[in-house]
C-alpha positions in Angstrom: -14.3 -48.7 77.3 -10.6 -49.7 76.9 -11.6 -52.1 74.1 -13.4 -49.2 72.4 -10.3 -46.9 72.6 -8.0 -49.7 71.4 -10.2 -50.2 68.3 -10.1 -46.5 67.5 -6.3 -46.3 67.9 -5.9 -49.4 65.7 -8.1 -47.8 63.0 -6.1 -44.6 63.1 -2.8 -46.4 62.7 -4.2 -48.4 59.8 -5.4 -45.2 58.1 -2.0 -43.5 58.5 -0.3 -46.6 57.2 -2.5 -46.7 54.1 -2.0 -43.0 53.4 1.8 -43.4 53.6 1.7 -46.3 51.2 -0.4 -44.4 48.7 2.0 -41.5 48.7 4.9 -43.7 47.9 3.2 -45.4 45.0 2.2 -42.0 43.6 5.7 -40.6 43.7 7.1 -43.7 41.8 4.7 -43.2 38.9 5.7 -39.5 38.1 7.3 -39.1 34.6 9.9 -36.4 34.1 10.6 -35.7 30.4 14.2 -35.2 29.3 14.5 -32.3 26.7 16.6 -33.2 23.6 18.5 -30.6 21.5 17.2 -29.5 18.1 18.8 -31.4 15.2 20.4 -29.0 12.6 19.8 -29.9 9.0 22.6 -28.3 6.9 22.5 -27.7 3.1 25.6 -29.6 1.9 27.7 -30.3 -1.1 30.7 -32.5 -1.8 34.2 -31.5 -2.8 35.6 -33.5 -5.6 38.6 -33.9 -7.9 38.1 -32.9 -11.5 39.0 -30.4 -14.3 38.4 -26.7 -14.0 38.7 -24.1 -16.7 39.6 -20.4 -16.2 37.5 -18.6 -18.8 36.8 -15.0 -19.9 33.5 -14.2 -21.7 33.4 -11.2 -24.0 30.5 -9.7 -25.9 30.5 -10.5 -29.6 29.2 -8.4 -32.4 28.9 -8.9 -36.2 30.5 -5.8 -37.5 33.2 -4.3 -39.8 36.3 -4.4 -37.7 38.7 -3.1 -40.4 38.9 0.7 -40.6 41.1 3.2 -42.3 42.0 6.8 -41.4 41.5 9.1 -44.3 43.5 12.3 -44.9 44.9 14.6 -47.6 48.2 12.8 -48.1 50.0 15.2 -50.4 48.8 18.7 -49.4 47.1 20.6 -46.7 44.8 23.6 -46.9 41.4 25.0 -46.3 38.4 22.7 -46.5 36.1 24.1 -49.2 33.4 21.4 -49.1 32.7 18.6 -46.6 30.1 15.9 -47.2 30.4 13.5 -44.3 29.2 12.8 -40.8 29.5 10.0 -38.3 27.6 6.8 -39.1 27.3 8.0 -42.7 27.2 5.2 -45.3 29.3 5.9 -48.4 30.1 4.1 -51.7 33.6 3.7 -53.2 34.6 6.9 -55.1 32.1 9.2 -53.2 33.6 12.6 -52.7 33.9 13.2 -48.9 35.8 16.6 -48.8 37.5 19.1 -51.2 40.2 21.6 -50.3 40.1 25.1 -51.6 42.0 25.2 -55.0 42.4 28.9 -55.4 46.2 29.0 -54.6 46.9 25.8 -56.6 45.0 27.1 -59.7 47.1 30.2 -59.6 50.2 28.1 -59.5 49.0 26.1 -62.4 48.3 29.2 -64.5 51.8 30.5 -63.8 53.5 27.2 -64.5 51.6 26.8 -67.7 52.9 30.1 -68.9 56.5 29.1 -67.9 56.1 25.8 -69.7 54.8 27.5 -72.9 57.7 29.9 -72.8 60.2 27.0 -72.5 58.4 25.2 -75.5 58.6 28.3 -77.6 62.3 28.7 -76.9 63.0 25.1 -77.8 60.9 25.3 -81.0 62.6 28.6 -82.0 66.1 27.2 -81.6 65.2 24.2 -83.7 63.7 26.4 -86.4 66.8 28.6 -86.5 69.1 25.5 -86.6 70.9 26.6 -83.5 73.8 24.8 -81.9 73.0 21.3 -80.9 74.1 21.8 -77.3 72.0 24.9 -77.0 69.0 23.0 -78.4 69.7 20.1 -76.0 69.8 22.5 -73.0 66.5 24.1 -74.1 64.9 20.7 -74.3 66.0 19.8 -70.8 64.6 23.1 -69.5 61.3 22.4 -71.3 61.1 18.9 -69.8 61.7 20.2 -66.4 58.9 22.7 -66.7 56.6 20.0 -68.1 57.3 17.8 -65.0 56.5 20.7 -62.7 53.2 21.4 -64.6 52.2 17.7 -64.5 52.9 17.6 -60.8 50.6 20.5 -60.2 47.8 18.9 -62.3 48.2 15.7 -60.3 48.1 17.7 -57.1 44.8 19.1 -58.2 43.3 15.6 -57.8 44.8 15.4 -54.3 42.6 18.2 -53.2 39.6 15.8 -53.5 39.2 13.1 -50.8 37.2 10.1 -52.0 35.9 7.0 -50.2 38.4 4.2 -51.0 35.7 1.5 -50.6 32.1 1.0 -49.6 31.8 1.6 -45.9 30.6 3.7 -43.0 32.1 6.8 -41.5 32.7 5.7 -37.9 34.3 9.0 -36.6 35.0 12.5 -37.9 37.7 14.9 -36.7 37.0 18.3 -35.3 36.8 20.0 -38.8 34.1 21.8 -40.8 34.0 23.8 -44.0 36.4 26.7 -43.7 38.7 24.8 -41.3 42.4 24.4 -42.1 43.7 20.9 -42.1 47.4 19.9 -42.2 48.8 17.4 -44.7 48.4 13.9 -43.4 46.0 14.9 -40.5 43.1 12.4 -40.1 39.9 13.9 -41.3 37.7 10.9 -40.7 37.8 7.1 -40.1 35.9 4.7 -42.4 35.0 1.0 -41.8 35.2 -1.5 -44.7 31.7 -2.9 -45.2 33.0 -5.7 -47.4 34.9 -7.3 -44.5 32.1 -8.1 -42.0 33.2 -10.5 -39.2 32.3 -11.7 -35.8 34.4 -9.6 -33.4 34.9 -9.7 -29.6 36.2 -6.5 -28.0 38.4 -6.7 -25.0 38.4 -3.4 -23.1 41.2 -2.9 -20.7 43.2 -6.1 -21.6 41.3 -8.8 -19.7 43.0 -11.3 -21.9 46.6 -12.0 -22.7 48.5 -14.3 -25.0 45.6 -14.6 -27.5 47.2 -15.7 -30.7 46.2 -16.6 -34.3 44.3 -19.8 -34.1 43.1 -19.5 -30.5 39.9 -21.5 -30.1 36.7 -20.0 -28.7 33.2 -21.1 -27.9 30.3 -19.0 -29.3 26.8 -18.9 -28.0 23.8 -16.8 -28.9 21.1 -17.5 -26.3 19.8 -21.1 -26.4 19.4 -21.2 -30.1 22.9 -21.1 -31.5 26.1 -22.7 -30.1 29.3 -23.3 -32.1 33.0 -22.9 -32.0 35.5 -20.7 -33.8 39.1 -19.5 -34.0 40.8 -16.1 -33.7 42.1 -15.0 -37.2 43.2 -11.5 -36.5 43.7 -9.0 -33.7 43.1 -5.2 -34.2 44.4 -2.9 -31.4 43.0 0.6 -31.1 42.6 3.3 -28.5 39.1 4.6 -27.7 37.9 7.4 -25.6 35.7 6.4 -22.6 32.1 7.5 -22.8 31.6 10.9 -21.1 35.3 11.2 -20.2 38.6 12.4 -21.7 40.3 9.2 -20.6 41.2 6.6 -23.3 41.4 2.8 -23.0 43.2 0.3 -25.2 40.8 -2.1 -27.0 41.9 -5.4 -28.5 39.3 -6.5 -31.1 39.6 -10.2 -31.8 38.3 -11.2 -35.3 36.8 -14.6 -35.2 36.0 -17.1 -37.9 33.4 -19.7 -37.0 34.2 -23.4 -37.6 31.0 -23.8 -39.5 28.7 -21.6 -41.5 26.2 -20.0 -39.1 23.6 -17.2 -39.4 23.5 -15.0 -36.3 20.2 -13.7 -35.2 19.5 -10.0 -35.4 18.2 -10.0 -31.8 20.0 -11.5 -28.8 23.5 -11.0 -27.5 26.5 -13.1 -28.6 28.9 -14.5 -26.0 32.4 -15.5 -27.0 34.2 -17.6 -24.4 38.0 -17.7 -24.2 39.6 -20.5 -22.2 42.7 -19.0 -20.6 43.7 -21.9 -18.3 42.9 -25.6 -17.8 43.8 -27.6 -14.7 43.2 -31.3 -14.4 43.1 -33.3 -11.1 42.1 -30.1 -9.2 40.1 -30.1 -6.0 36.9 -28.4 -6.8 34.1 -27.0 -4.5 31.0 -24.9 -5.1 31.9 -21.2 -5.0 29.0 -20.8 -2.6 30.9 -22.9 0.0 33.9 -20.6 0.1 33.8 -17.7 2.6 36.2 -14.9 3.5 37.5 -13.9 6.9 39.2 -10.6 7.5 41.5 -10.3 10.5 41.2 -7.1 12.5 44.4 -5.6 13.9 43.3 -3.1 16.4 41.4 -0.4 14.5 42.9 -1.5 11.1 41.9 -4.2 8.7 44.4 -7.1 8.4 44.8 -9.9 5.9 41.8 -11.7 4.3 41.8 -15.4 4.3 39.4 -18.0 2.8 37.7 -20.9 4.6 35.1 -23.6 4.1 32.8 -25.2 6.7 33.4 -29.0 6.7 30.8 -31.3 8.1 32.5 -33.9 10.3 30.4 -36.3 12.4 27.6 -33.9 12.4 29.8 -31.0 13.6 30.6 -27.9 11.5 34.4 -27.4 11.4 35.8 -24.2 9.9 38.7 -25.1 7.7 41.2 -22.6 6.1 41.8 -23.1 2.4 43.9 -21.6 -0.4 41.8 -20.6 -3.5 43.0 -21.0 -7.0 40.9 -20.7 -10.2 37.4 -19.3 -9.8 35.2 -20.3 -12.7 31.6 -19.2 -12.2 30.0 -21.5 -9.6 33.1 -23.6 -9.3 36.3 -22.8 -7.3 39.6 -24.6 -7.2 41.1 -25.3 -3.7 44.9 -25.4 -3.8 45.4 -26.4 -0.2 43.3 -27.3 2.9 41.1 -30.1 1.3 41.7 -33.5 -0.2 38.6 -33.7 -2.4 36.3 -36.1 -0.5 34.9 -33.7 2.2 31.3 -32.8 2.8 30.9 -29.0 2.9 28.2 -26.8 4.4 26.9 -24.2 2.1 
């Protein structure tokens, strides 16, 4: 019996031992994964050293930039007839307006009578062999009356306002038939159709120091690209559309460096280079950001910065911005020109 119990006890101990060894082996084989962080893929661009241009692009038009204000230069009066309107094409010599001549014609009639009287006096003195001094004074009086009469006849033509050249009426004053117009007051403005040029209009003085001979680049879509030079500047004041406010307009007349035929359709771009900087640190404009400092409840200064990629880490770096030319921006300080930037 004792041998039987000893055998059972030994079997139990062996079983416990085997179970214990199996548990240890199982625990050693368990794999615990280590979670790695997600790798960030940035869109980047490089800063570099090069040349940057500050440019202003104006809309160009092929038009007649030369205009003249028309008025009755020698006399004012009531407008008797008026044959003009805005955007009206006229030929040289066309009658645009005529002043009422009633008062002038009355003056001519009276002066003609006075002149004839002076002539009769002079002729009578000659026929009567009067004193030479008396005849001389009569002749002087007759000449004076003749000058007055001729002046009135010349003034008669001044009542008629004619087109000085072929052109188009670009604006008309606030006048109509029956209105009074002062001597020298502008009745209308006419453009000279014989002087058609490429013109770029600068509203509000975007440009400065544009002089005779300033070079420009000219482009019309993808079909025409050439260069030219400024040959004249015409300054005018124009009223803003739908407003009583006026703005100064500098119209730059441009002569192309080669003979070109502009298309009837498609806008014309005229590019003026106002500044050139060599050896400038240049970055994509999309890489430059603004940061505004808040001072309590008020907005403080605005600064610029770029995000520099250094050893896989994004580092926000303050910069000073210079010339901005489209998709390129000059960096005056903060970068050396060999950095990798995060867009």
